[in-house]
DRENPA-3360 file (N, C-alpha, C; in nm, 2 decimals, always signed):
BEGIN
1 = MYLKFLSF = +0.08/-0.12/+0.00/+0.00/+0.00/+0.00/+0.09/+0.12/+0.00 ~ +0.05/+0.22/-0.08/+0.13/+0.34/-0.09/+0.11/+0.43/+0.04 ~ +0.21/+0.48/+0.09/+0.20/+0.56/+0.22/+0.27/+0.69/+0.20 ~ +0.30/+0.73/+0.08/+0.37/+0.86/+0.06/+0.26/+0.97/+0.05 ~ +0.19/+0.99/+0.16/+0.08/+1.09/+0.16/+0.12/+1.22/+0.21 ~ +0.04/+1.32/+0.17/+0.07/+1.46/+0.21/-0.02/+1.50/+0.33 ~ -0.14/+1.45/+0.34/-0.24/+1.51/+0.42/-0.24/+1.47/+0.57 ~ -0.14/+1.49/+0.64/-0.14/+1.46/+0.79/-0.20/+1.59/+0.86;
9 = LPYRSALS = -0.21/+1.69/+0.78/-0.27/+1.82/+0.83/-0.39/+1.85/+0.74 ~ -0.48/+1.94/+0.79/-0.59/+1.99/+0.70/-0.52/+2.03/+0.57 ~ -0.59/+2.01/+0.45/-0.52/+2.02/+0.33/-0.46/+2.15/+0.30 ~ -0.52/+2.26/+0.34/-0.46/+2.39/+0.31/-0.33/+2.41/+0.38 ~ -0.32/+2.36/+0.51/-0.20/+2.37/+0.58/-0.09/+2.28/+0.52 ~ -0.14/+2.16/+0.48/-0.04/+2.07/+0.42/+0.01/+2.11/+0.29 ~ -0.08/+2.16/+0.20/-0.04/+2.21/+0.07/+0.05/+2.33/+0.07 ~ +0.03/+2.41/+0.18/+0.12/+2.53/+0.19/+0.26/+2.50/+0.22;
17 = TLPDRKLF = +0.29/+2.37/+0.25/+0.43/+2.34/+0.28/+0.50/+2.29/+0.16 ~ +0.43/+2.29/+0.04/+0.50/+2.24/-0.08/+0.60/+2.35/-0.13 ~ +0.73/+2.31/-0.15/+0.83/+2.41/-0.20/+0.80/+2.46/-0.34 ~ +0.85/+2.58/-0.37/+0.83/+2.64/-0.50/+0.94/+2.59/-0.59 ~ +0.93/+2.47/-0.63/+1.02/+2.41/-0.73/+0.94/+2.30/-0.81 ~ +1.01/+2.24/-0.90/+0.94/+2.14/-0.98/+0.90/+2.02/-0.89 ~ +0.77/+2.00/-0.89/+0.72/+1.88/-0.81/+0.62/+1.81/-0.90 ~ +0.62/+1.68/-0.89/+0.52/+1.59/-0.95/+0.42/+1.55/-0.85;
25 = INTINAHS = +0.30/+1.59/-0.86/+0.20/+1.56/-0.77/+0.09/+1.47/-0.83 ~ +0.07/+1.35/-0.77/-0.03/+1.26/-0.82/-0.14/+1.24/-0.71 ~ -0.25/+1.20/-0.76/-0.36/+1.16/-0.67/-0.38/+1.01/-0.67 ~ -0.44/+0.96/-0.57/-0.47/+0.81/-0.57/-0.60/+0.79/-0.50 ~ -0.68/+0.70/-0.56/-0.80/+0.65/-0.50/-0.81/+0.50/-0.52 ~ -0.92/+0.44/-0.49/-0.93/+0.29/-0.50/-0.91/+0.25/-0.64 ~ -0.97/+0.32/-0.73/-0.97/+0.28/-0.87/-0.82/+0.29/-0.93 ~ -0.75/+0.39/-0.90/-0.61/+0.40/-0.95/-0.52/+0.30/-0.88;
33 = YNISKRDP = -0.55/+0.27/-0.75/-0.47/+0.17/-0.68/-0.49/+0.03/-0.75 ~ -0.62/+0.00/-0.78/-0.65/-0.12/-0.85/-0.57/-0.13/-0.98 ~ -0.57/-0.03/-1.06/-0.50/-0.03/-1.19/-0.35/-0.05/-1.16 ~ -0.30/+0.01/-1.06/-0.15/+0.00/-1.04/-0.11/-0.14/-1.01 ~ -0.20/-0.22/-0.96/-0.17/-0.36/-0.92/-0.14/-0.44/-1.05 ~ -0.19/-0.40/-1.16/-0.17/-0.48/-1.29/-0.09/-0.39/-1.39 ~ -0.05/-0.27/-1.35/+0.03/-0.19/-1.44/+0.15/-0.14/-1.37 ~ +0.27/-0.21/-1.39/+0.39/-0.18/-1.32/+0.44/-0.04/-1.34;
41 = LFAEALTM = +0.43/+0.01/-1.46/+0.47/+0.15/-1.49/+0.39/+0.25/-1.42 ~ +0.26/+0.23/-1.41/+0.17/+0.32/-1.34/+0.21/+0.32/-1.19 ~ +0.23/+0.20/-1.13/+0.27/+0.19/-0.99/+0.40/+0.26/-0.97 ~ +0.49/+0.25/-1.06/+0.62/+0.32/-1.05/+0.60/+0.47/-1.05 ~ +0.52/+0.52/-1.14/+0.49/+0.66/-1.15/+0.43/+0.72/-1.02 ~ +0.34/+0.64/-0.96/+0.28/+0.69/-0.83/+0.39/+0.69/-0.72 ~ +0.46/+0.58/-0.72/+0.56/+0.56/-0.61/+0.68/+0.67/-0.62 ~ +0.72/+0.70/-0.74/+0.84/+0.78/-0.76/+0.80/+0.93/-0.77;
49 = GDVLVPDG = +0.68/+0.96/-0.77/+0.64/+1.11/-0.77/+0.68/+1.17/-0.64 ~ +0.68/+1.30/-0.64/+0.72/+1.38/-0.52/+0.61/+1.38/-0.41 ~ +0.48/+1.38/-0.45/+0.37/+1.39/-0.36/+0.26/+1.30/-0.41 ~ +0.20/+1.23/-0.32/+0.08/+1.14/-0.36/-0.03/+1.18/-0.27 ~ -0.13/+1.23/-0.33/-0.25/+1.29/-0.25/-0.36/+1.19/-0.24 ~ -0.42/+1.17/-0.12/-0.53/+1.07/-0.11/-0.66/+1.13/-0.15 ~ -0.69/+1.10/-0.28/-0.82/+1.15/-0.33/-0.92/+1.04/-0.33 ~ -0.97/+1.01/-0.22/-1.07/+0.90/-0.20/-1.09/+0.86/-0.06;
57 = VSIVLAVM = -1.21/+0.85/-0.02/-1.23/+0.81/+0.12/-1.18/+0.66/+0.15 ~ -1.18/+0.58/+0.05/-1.13/+0.44/+0.06/-0.98/+0.44/+0.10 ~ -0.90/+0.54/+0.05/-0.76/+0.55/+0.08/-0.74/+0.59/+0.22 ~ -0.82/+0.69/+0.26/-0.82/+0.74/+0.40/-0.85/+0.63/+0.50 ~ -0.95/+0.55/+0.47/-0.99/+0.43/+0.56/-0.88/+0.33/+0.56 ~ -0.82/+0.30/+0.44/-0.71/+0.20/+0.43/-0.59/+0.24/+0.52 ~ -0.55/+0.37/+0.51/-0.44/+0.41/+0.59/-0.47/+0.40/+0.74 ~ -0.59/+0.43/+0.78/-0.63/+0.42/+0.92/-0.63/+0.27/+0.96;
65 = LLKKIRIQ = -0.67/+0.18/+0.88/-0.67/+0.04/+0.91/-0.53/-0.02/+0.92 ~ -0.45/+0.02/+0.82/-0.32/-0.04/+0.81/-0.21/+0.02/+0.91 ~ -0.22/+0.15/+0.92/-0.12/+0.22/+1.00/-0.17/+0.30/+1.12 ~ -0.30/+0.29/+1.14/-0.35/+0.36/+1.26/-0.32/+0.51/+1.25 ~ -0.32/+0.57/+1.13/-0.29/+0.71/+1.11/-0.42/+0.77/+1.05 ~ -0.46/+0.89/+1.11/-0.57/+0.96/+1.05/-0.52/+1.06/+0.96 ~ -0.56/+1.05/+0.83/-0.53/+1.15/+0.73/-0.66/+1.21/+0.68 ~ -0.65/+1.32/+0.61/-0.77/+1.38/+0.55/-0.77/+1.37/+0.40;
73 = RIAGWDLF = -0.88/+1.34/+0.34/-0.89/+1.33/+0.20/-0.86/+1.47/+0.13 ~ -0.79/+1.47/+0.03/-0.76/+1.59/-0.05/-0.81/+1.56/-0.19 ~ -0.92/+1.60/-0.23/-0.97/+1.58/-0.37/-0.89/+1.65/-0.47 ~ -0.88/+1.60/-0.59/-0.81/+1.67/-0.70/-0.86/+1.81/-0.71 ~ -0.99/+1.83/-0.69/-1.05/+1.97/-0.70/-0.98/+2.06/-0.59 ~ -0.97/+2.01/-0.47/-0.91/+2.09/-0.36/-0.76/+2.13/-0.40 ~ -0.69/+2.03/-0.45/-0.55/+2.06/-0.49/-0.55/+2.17/-0.60 ~ -0.64/+2.15/-0.70/-0.65/+2.25/-0.81/-0.68/+2.39/-0.76;
81 = AFEMEKLN = -0.79/+2.40/-0.67/-0.83/+2.53/-0.62/-0.72/+2.60/-0.54 ~ -0.66/+2.52/-0.46/-0.55/+2.58/-0.37/-0.44/+2.63/-0.45 ~ -0.39/+2.55/-0.55/-0.28/+2.59/-0.63/-0.31/+2.71/-0.72 ~ -0.43/+2.72/-0.77/-0.47/+2.83/-0.86/-0.49/+2.96/-0.78 ~ -0.54/+2.95/-0.66/-0.56/+3.06/-0.57/-0.42/+3.12/-0.53 ~ -0.33/+3.03/-0.50/-0.19/+3.06/-0.46/-0.12/+3.13/-0.58 ~ -0.13/+3.08/-0.70/-0.07/+3.14/-0.81/-0.13/+3.28/-0.85 ~ -0.26/+3.29/-0.83/-0.33/+3.41/-0.87/-0.28/+3.53/-0.78;
89 = KKGGVCFF = -0.24/+3.50/-0.66/-0.20/+3.60/-0.57/-0.07/+3.67/-0.61 ~ +0.02/+3.59/-0.67/+0.15/+3.64/-0.72/+0.16/+3.66/-0.87 ~ +0.06/+3.60/-0.94/+0.06/+3.61/-1.08/+0.15/+3.51/-1.15 ~ +0.12/+3.46/-1.26/+0.20/+3.36/-1.33/+0.13/+3.29/-1.44 ~ +0.18/+3.18/-1.48/+0.13/+3.11/-1.60/+0.08/+2.97/-1.56 ~ -0.04/+2.93/-1.61/-0.09/+2.79/-1.59/-0.11/+2.73/-1.72 ~ -0.07/+2.60/-1.73/-0.09/+2.53/-1.86/-0.18/+2.41/-1.84 ~ -0.28/+2.39/-1.92/-0.37/+2.28/-1.92/-0.34/+2.19/-2.04;
97 = LGSNEKVL = -0.30/+2.07/-2.01/-0.27/+1.97/-2.11/-0.38/+1.86/-2.10 ~ -0.45/+1.84/-2.21/-0.55/+1.73/-2.22/-0.68/+1.78/-2.26 ~ -0.78/+1.69/-2.27/-0.92/+1.71/-2.31/-0.93/+1.76/-2.45 ~ -1.04/+1.82/-2.48/-1.06/+1.87/-2.62/-1.07/+2.02/-2.62 ~ -1.07/+2.08/-2.74/-1.07/+2.22/-2.76/-1.19/+2.29/-2.69 ~ -1.30/+2.23/-2.70/-1.42/+2.29/-2.64/-1.41/+2.30/-2.49 ~ -1.36/+2.20/-2.42/-1.34/+2.20/-2.28/-1.23/+2.30/-2.24 ~ -1.12/+2.30/-2.31/-1.01/+2.39/-2.29/-1.06/+2.54/-2.30;
105 = ELIRERAA = -1.14/+2.57/-2.40/-1.19/+2.70/-2.42/-1.28/+2.75/-2.30 ~ -1.36/+2.66/-2.26/-1.44/+2.68/-2.14/-1.36/+2.71/-2.01 ~ -1.25/+2.63/-2.00/-1.16/+2.65/-1.89/-1.09/+2.79/-1.90 ~ -1.05/+2.82/-2.02/-0.98/+2.95/-2.04/-1.07/+3.07/-2.00 ~ -1.20/+3.06/-2.05/-1.30/+3.16/-2.02/-1.33/+3.18/-1.87 ~ -1.34/+3.06/-1.80/-1.38/+3.07/-1.66/-1.25/+3.12/-1.58 ~ -1.14/+3.07/-1.61/-1.02/+3.11/-1.54/-0.99/+3.26/-1.55 ~ -1.02/+3.32/-1.67/-1.00/+3.46/-1.69/-1.08/+3.54/-1.59;
113 = KDYPNIRV = -1.20/+3.49/-1.55/-1.28/+3.56/-1.45/-1.24/+3.52/-1.31 ~ -1.21/+3.40/-1.28/-1.18/+3.35/-1.15/-1.04/+3.39/-1.10 ~ -0.94/+3.39/-1.20/-0.80/+3.41/-1.17/-0.74/+3.51/-1.27 ~ -0.78/+3.64/-1.25/-0.74/+3.74/-1.35/-0.58/+3.76/-1.36 ~ -0.51/+3.72/-1.26/-0.37/+3.74/-1.26/-0.29/+3.62/-1.31 ~ -0.36/+3.52/-1.37/-0.30/+3.40/-1.42/-0.32/+3.40/-1.58 ~ -0.21/+3.39/-1.65/-0.22/+3.37/-1.79/-0.23/+3.22/-1.82 ~ -0.33/+3.18/-1.90/-0.36/+3.04/-1.92/-0.32/+3.00/-2.06;
121 = AVYSPPYK = -0.25/+2.89/-2.07/-0.21/+2.83/-2.20/-0.27/+2.69/-2.20 ~ -0.30/+2.64/-2.32/-0.37/+2.51/-2.33/-0.31/+2.43/-2.45 ~ -0.33/+2.30/-2.44/-0.29/+2.22/-2.55/-0.38/+2.09/-2.55 ~ -0.44/+2.06/-2.66/-0.53/+1.94/-2.67/-0.45/+1.84/-2.75 ~ -0.40/+1.73/-2.69/-0.33/+1.63/-2.76/-0.42/+1.54/-2.84 ~ -0.36/+1.46/-2.93/-0.45/+1.36/-3.00/-0.51/+1.26/-2.90 ~ -0.64/+1.22/-2.94/-0.71/+1.13/-2.85/-0.67/+0.99/-2.89 ~ -0.57/+0.93/-2.82/-0.51/+0.80/-2.85/-0.44/+0.75/-2.73;
129 = SEFTEKEN = -0.42/+0.62/-2.72/-0.36/+0.56/-2.60/-0.21/+0.59/-2.59 ~ -0.14/+0.61/-2.70/+0.00/+0.64/-2.70/+0.03/+0.74/-2.80 ~ +0.12/+0.83/-2.77/+0.16/+0.94/-2.87/+0.29/+0.89/-2.94 ~ +0.30/+0.94/-3.06/+0.43/+0.92/-3.14/+0.54/+1.01/-3.08 ~ +0.66/+0.99/-3.12/+0.77/+1.07/-3.08/+0.74/+1.22/-3.12 ~ +0.70/+1.23/-3.24/+0.67/+1.37/-3.30/+0.56/+1.44/-3.21 ~ +0.46/+1.36/-3.18/+0.35/+1.42/-3.10/+0.39/+1.46/-2.96 ~ +0.48/+1.37/-2.90/+0.53/+1.41/-2.77/+0.62/+1.53/-2.77;
137 = MAILDAIH = +0.70/+1.55/-2.88/+0.78/+1.67/-2.89/+0.70/+1.79/-2.91 ~ +0.58/+1.78/-2.98/+0.50/+1.89/-3.00/+0.44/+1.94/-2.87 ~ +0.40/+1.84/-2.78/+0.35/+1.87/-2.65/+0.45/+1.94/-2.57 ~ +0.57/+1.88/-2.56/+0.68/+1.94/-2.48/+0.72/+2.08/-2.53 ~ +0.72/+2.10/-2.66/+0.75/+2.23/-2.71/+0.65/+2.34/-2.67 ~ +0.52/+2.30/-2.67/+0.42/+2.39/-2.63/+0.43/+2.43/-2.48 ~ +0.46/+2.33/-2.40/+0.48/+2.35/-2.26/+0.60/+2.44/-2.23 ~ +0.71/+2.41/-2.30/+0.83/+2.49/-2.28/+0.81/+2.64/-2.32;
145 = AANPDLLW = +0.73/+2.65/-2.43/+0.71/+2.79/-2.49/+0.63/+2.87/-2.39 ~ +0.54/+2.81/-2.31/+0.46/+2.88/-2.21/+0.53/+2.90/-2.08 ~ +0.63/+2.82/-2.05/+0.71/+2.82/-1.93/+0.62/+2.84/-1.81 ~ +0.53/+2.74/-1.78/+0.43/+2.76/-1.68/+0.48/+2.75/-1.54 ~ +0.40/+2.81/-1.44/+0.43/+2.78/-1.30/+0.35/+2.67/-1.25 ~ +0.24/+2.64/-1.32/+0.15/+2.52/-1.29/+0.13/+2.45/-1.42 ~ +0.14/+2.31/-1.42/+0.10/+2.23/-1.53/+0.00/+2.13/-1.49 ~ -0.12/+2.14/-1.54/-0.23/+2.04/-1.51/-0.24/+1.95/-1.62;
153 = IGMTAPKQ = -0.25/+1.82/-1.59/-0.26/+1.72/-1.70/-0.39/+1.64/-1.68 ~ -0.48/+1.64/-1.78/-0.61/+1.58/-1.77/-0.63/+1.49/-1.88 ~ -0.56/+1.37/-1.88/-0.58/+1.27/-1.98/-0.63/+1.14/-1.93 ~ -0.68/+1.14/-1.81/-0.73/+1.02/-1.74/-0.62/+0.93/-1.70 ~ -0.65/+0.86/-1.59/-0.55/+0.76/-1.53/-0.56/+0.63/-1.61 ~ -0.45/+0.56/-1.63/-0.31/+0.59/-1.59/-0.23/+0.67/-1.69 ~ -0.29/+0.70/-1.80/-0.22/+0.77/-1.91/-0.15/+0.89/-1.86 ~ -0.22/+0.98/-1.79/-0.17/+1.11/-1.75/-0.05/+1.10/-1.66;
161 = EKWAYLHR = -0.06/+1.01/-1.56/+0.05/+0.99/-1.47/+0.17/+0.93/-1.53 ~ +0.15/+0.83/-1.62/+0.26/+0.77/-1.69/+0.33/+0.87/-1.79 ~ +0.25/+0.95/-1.85/+0.31/+1.05/-1.94/+0.40/+1.14/-1.87 ~ +0.35/+1.20/-1.76/+0.43/+1.29/-1.68/+0.56/+1.22/-1.62 ~ +0.54/+1.10/-1.58/+0.66/+1.03/-1.53/+0.77/+1.00/-1.63 ~ +0.72/+0.96/-1.75/+0.82/+0.93/-1.86/+0.89/+1.05/-1.91 ~ +0.82/+1.16/-1.90/+0.88/+1.29/-1.96/+0.93/+1.39/-1.85 ~ +0.94/+1.34/-1.73/+0.98/+1.43/-1.62/+1.11/+1.50/-1.64;
169 = EQLNVNCH = +1.21/+1.43/-1.70/+1.34/+1.49/-1.72/+1.33/+1.59/-1.83 ~ +1.24/+1.57/-1.93/+1.23/+1.66/-2.04/+1.15/+1.79/-2.01 ~ +1.07/+1.78/-1.90/+0.99/+1.90/-1.86/+1.08/+2.00/-1.79 ~ +1.15/+2.08/-1.86/+1.25/+2.17/-1.80/+1.18/+2.30/-1.76 ~ +1.08/+2.29/-1.67/+1.01/+2.40/-1.62/+1.00/+2.39/-1.47 ~ +1.01/+2.51/-1.41/+1.01/+2.51/-1.26/+0.86/+2.53/-1.21 ~ +0.79/+2.42/-1.21/+0.65/+2.43/-1.18/+0.60/+2.31/-1.11 ~ +0.48/+2.32/-1.05/+0.41/+2.20/-0.99/+0.33/+2.14/-1.10;
177 = IGAIGAVF = +0.35/+2.01/-1.11/+0.28/+1.93/-1.22/+0.19/+1.83/-1.16 ~ +0.06/+1.85/-1.19/-0.04/+1.76/-1.12/-0.13/+1.69/-1.23 ~ -0.15/+1.57/-1.20/-0.25/+1.49/-1.29/-0.38/+1.49/-1.22 ~ -0.48/+1.56/-1.27/-0.61/+1.58/-1.20/-0.73/+1.53/-1.28 ~ -0.71/+1.47/-1.39/-0.82/+1.40/-1.46/-0.95/+1.48/-1.48 ~ -1.06/+1.43/-1.40/-1.19/+1.48/-1.42/-1.21/+1.63/-1.38 ~ -1.11/+1.68/-1.31/-1.12/+1.82/-1.27/-1.13/+1.92/-1.39 ~ -1.08/+1.88/-1.50/-1.09/+1.96/-1.62/-1.24/+1.98/-1.65;
185 = DFYAGTLK = -1.31/+1.87/-1.65/-1.46/+1.87/-1.69/-1.54/+1.94/-1.58 ~ -1.50/+1.92/-1.45/-1.57/+1.99/-1.34/-1.55/+2.14/-1.35 ~ -1.43/+2.18/-1.38/-1.41/+2.33/-1.39/-1.47/+2.39/-1.51 ~ -1.47/+2.31/-1.62/-1.53/+2.36/-1.75/-1.68/+2.36/-1.74 ~ -1.74/+2.28/-1.65/-1.88/+2.27/-1.63/-1.95/+2.17/-1.72 ~ -1.87/+2.09/-1.79/-1.92/+1.98/-1.87/-1.95/+1.85/-1.79 ~ -1.91/+1.85/-1.67/-1.94/+1.74/-1.58/-1.97/+1.80/-1.44 ~ -2.08/+1.77/-1.38/-2.12/+1.83/-1.26/-2.06/+1.75/-1.14;
193 = RAPLRWQK = -2.00/+1.83/-1.05/-1.94/+1.76/-0.93/-2.05/+1.75/-0.82 ~ -2.03/+1.65/-0.73/-2.13/+1.63/-0.63/-2.15/+1.75/-0.54 ~ -2.27/+1.77/-0.49/-2.30/+1.88/-0.40/-2.21/+1.87/-0.27 ~ -2.19/+1.98/-0.20/-2.09/+1.98/-0.09/-2.13/+1.89/+0.02 ~ -2.26/+1.87/+0.04/-2.31/+1.78/+0.15/-2.26/+1.63/+0.12 ~ -2.26/+1.60/-0.01/-2.22/+1.46/-0.04/-2.07/+1.45/-0.02 ~ -1.99/+1.56/-0.06/-1.85/+1.56/-0.04/-1.81/+1.54/+0.10 ~ -1.88/+1.61/+0.19/-1.84/+1.62/+0.33/-1.86/+1.48/+0.40;
201 = VGMEWLYR = -1.95/+1.40/+0.35/-1.97/+1.27/+0.42/-1.90/+1.16/+0.34 ~ -1.82/+1.19/+0.25/-1.74/+1.09/+0.17/-1.82/+1.01/+0.07 ~ -1.93/+1.07/+0.02/-2.02/+1.00/-0.07/-2.01/+1.05/-0.21 ~ -1.91/+1.13/-0.25/-1.90/+1.18/-0.38/-1.90/+1.07/-0.49 ~ -1.84/+0.96/-0.45/-1.84/+0.85/-0.55/-1.98/+0.80/-0.58 ~ -2.07/+0.80/-0.48/-2.21/+0.75/-0.50/-2.28/+0.85/-0.59 ~ -2.26/+0.98/-0.57/-2.32/+1.08/-0.66/-2.28/+1.05/-0.81 ~ -2.15/+1.03/-0.83/-2.10/+1.01/-0.97/-2.16/+0.88/-1.02;
209 = LIMEPRRM = -2.18/+0.78/-0.94/-2.24/+0.65/-0.98/-2.39/+0.68/-1.02 ~ -2.46/+0.76/-0.95/-2.60/+0.79/-0.98/-2.61/+0.87/-1.11 ~ -2.51/+0.96/-1.13/-2.51/+1.04/-1.25/-2.47/+0.97/-1.37 ~ -2.38/+0.87/-1.36/-2.32/+0.80/-1.47/-2.32/+0.65/-1.44 ~ -2.43/+0.59/-1.42/-2.43/+0.45/-1.38/-2.37/+0.35/-1.48 ~ -2.39/+0.37/-1.61/-2.34/+0.28/-1.71/-2.19/+0.29/-1.72 ~ -2.13/+0.40/-1.69/-1.99/+0.42/-1.70/-1.92/+0.39/-1.57 ~ -1.99/+0.41/-1.46/-1.92/+0.40/-1.33/-1.95/+0.27/-1.25;
217 = WKRYFIGN = -2.04/+0.19/-1.29/-2.08/+0.08/-1.20/-1.97/-0.02/-1.18 ~ -1.89/-0.05/-1.29/-1.78/-0.14/-1.27/-1.67/-0.09/-1.17 ~ -1.64/+0.04/-1.19/-1.54/+0.11/-1.11/-1.58/+0.10/-0.96 ~ -1.71/+0.13/-0.93/-1.74/+0.14/-0.79/-1.79/+0.01/-0.73 ~ -1.86/-0.08/-0.80/-1.91/-0.20/-0.74/-1.79/-0.31/-0.75 ~ -1.75/-0.34/-0.86/-1.64/-0.44/-0.87/-1.51/-0.38/-0.82 ~ -1.48/-0.26/-0.85/-1.36/-0.20/-0.81/-1.34/-0.19/-0.66 ~ -1.45/-0.15/-0.59/-1.44/-0.14/-0.44/-1.43/-0.27/-0.38;
225 = FLFAYYLF = -1.49/-0.38/-0.43/-1.47/-0.51/-0.37/-1.33/-0.56/-0.40 ~ -1.27/-0.52/-0.51/-1.13/-0.56/-0.54/-1.04/-0.49/-0.45 ~ -1.06/-0.36/-0.43/-0.98/-0.28/-0.34/-0.98/-0.34/-0.20 ~ -1.10/-0.38/-0.15/-1.12/-0.44/-0.02/-1.04/-0.57/-0.01 ~ -1.04/-0.65/-0.12/-0.96/-0.77/-0.13/-0.81/-0.74/-0.11 ~ -0.76/-0.64/-0.18/-0.62/-0.60/-0.17/-0.58/-0.56/-0.03 ~ -0.68/-0.48/+0.03/-0.66/-0.43/+0.16/-0.65/-0.55/+0.26 ~ -0.74/-0.64/+0.25/-0.74/-0.76/+0.33/-0.60/-0.84/+0.32;
233 = KEKYCS = -0.55/-0.86/+0.20/-0.43/-0.92/+0.18/-0.31/-0.85/+0.25 ~ -0.32/-0.71/+0.23/-0.21/-0.63/+0.29/-0.21/-0.64/+0.44 ~ -0.33/-0.64/+0.50/-0.35/-0.64/+0.64/-0.31/-0.78/+0.71 ~ -0.36/-0.89/+0.64/-0.35/-1.01/+0.71/-0.26/-1.12/+0.64 ~ -0.22/-1.09/+0.52/-0.14/-1.19/+0.45/+0.00/-1.15/+0.42 ~ +0.04/-1.03/+0.46/+0.18/-0.99/+0.43/+0.26/-0.97/+0.55;
% end
């Protein structure tokens, strides 16, 4: 079980301790943990990153069960909001990598209102499982041209984490790099996030299941049972 977590403090206090240098920040939940068990490169990307944020009540409960440590969930949205507010105070550049042109334009329009001191740059990569060398170079060139203080990657797990990990040495920018997936759609308004009352009681997953049952039922029904199995093995068989 991954234990390289940040949130031993309330998330705003914890995130404020992040140094202003290049950091790779990943999030983990039961679904991504399950994927990592059968994807060694993804597991390596999560393990070798600088910060691993517990984005899921299942991870919080697992750490409590295995290590008797109380941590607080930090959703990808919380990480996004904190970093954007922090950058807006001093001014800088934020780069969004992923999704499609429509979503990126909606993000650009909203960010201009919410964070007027941030210049936003975007890039929509080809929608495919793997990029060619030429496509990777085009992505890297766009990022370097913008020289961002923040780089958000939204290409879904595990693709986004593996891409950042494989190109970490080529990303010659002094910024925080976070893989935040669905936050792109949440912020653009193309996907509705659970109401605050659902978030506070750790039931955001149930709201997503209700909203998208055909897409989410395997993740939450089969996935949660699989995660419980891995947790049982970690607790009693290792």
